[in-house]
SELOMI-763680 format. One record per residue (C-alpha): residue number from 1; chain; y, x, z. Coordinates in steps of 0.05 Angstrom, whole numbers, always signed. Example, Ala and Ser with C-alpha at 12.3 -4.5 7.8 and 13.67 -1.06 7.14 Angstrom:
<recs>
pos:1; unit:A; y:-90; x:+246; z:+156
pos:2; unit:A; y:-21; x:+273; z:+143
</recs>
This chain:
<recs>
pos:1; unit:A; y:+874; x:+2242; z:+1860
pos:2; unit:A; y:+899; x:+2191; z:+1906
pos:3; unit:A; y:+962; x:+2177; z:+1856
pos:4; unit:A; y:+917; x:+2165; z:+1801
pos:5; unit:A; y:+873; x:+2109; z:+1840
pos:6; unit:A; y:+932; x:+2069; z:+1854
pos:7; unit:A; y:+956; x:+2079; z:+1771
pos:8; unit:A; y:+906; x:+2058; z:+1758
pos:9; unit:A; y:+889; x:+1995; z:+1802
pos:10; unit:A; y:+961; x:+1967; z:+1782
pos:11; unit:A; y:+933; x:+1972; z:+1710
pos:12; unit:A; y:+878; x:+1937; z:+1720
pos:13; unit:A; y:+912; x:+1880; z:+1745
pos:14; unit:A; y:+976; x:+1881; z:+1694
pos:15; unit:A; y:+940; x:+1884; z:+1650
pos:16; unit:A; y:+889; x:+1826; z:+1678
pos:17; unit:A; y:+955; x:+1792; z:+1693
pos:18; unit:A; y:+976; x:+1789; z:+1617
pos:19; unit:A; y:+901; x:+1767; z:+1592
pos:20; unit:A; y:+919; x:+1707; z:+1644
pos:21; unit:A; y:+979; x:+1692; z:+1621
pos:22; unit:A; y:+956; x:+1708; z:+1547
pos:23; unit:A; y:+897; x:+1655; z:+1559
pos:24; unit:A; y:+938; x:+1600; z:+1587
pos:25; unit:A; y:+993; x:+1605; z:+1521
pos:26; unit:A; y:+930; x:+1594; z:+1486
pos:27; unit:A; y:+902; x:+1535; z:+1512
pos:28; unit:A; y:+966; x:+1502; z:+1518
pos:29; unit:A; y:+967; x:+1508; z:+1443
pos:30; unit:A; y:+908; x:+1492; z:+1422
pos:31; unit:A; y:+915; x:+1436; z:+1452
pos:32; unit:A; y:+1000; x:+1422; z:+1420
pos:33; unit:A; y:+949; x:+1443; z:+1357
pos:34; unit:A; y:+895; x:+1384; z:+1371
pos:35; unit:A; y:+930; x:+1330; z:+1392
pos:36; unit:A; y:+982; x:+1341; z:+1324
pos:37; unit:A; y:+922; x:+1332; z:+1280
pos:38; unit:A; y:+879; x:+1286; z:+1304
pos:39; unit:A; y:+927; x:+1249; z:+1348
pos:40; unit:A; y:+900; x:+1244; z:+1424
pos:41; unit:A; y:+893; x:+1287; z:+1471
pos:42; unit:A; y:+840; x:+1340; z:+1464
pos:43; unit:A; y:+782; x:+1335; z:+1514
pos:44; unit:A; y:+767; x:+1364; z:+1584
</recs>
């Protein structure tokens, strides 16, 4: 039983980490596209 809890917590941590990386990548890509389309830095 305890092993299942540890596995679930590890899985949740792994997914959260990947979500954070995907979010960072999406924000950077959006900023790059914005700069190309409008020729200026994106608003903060």
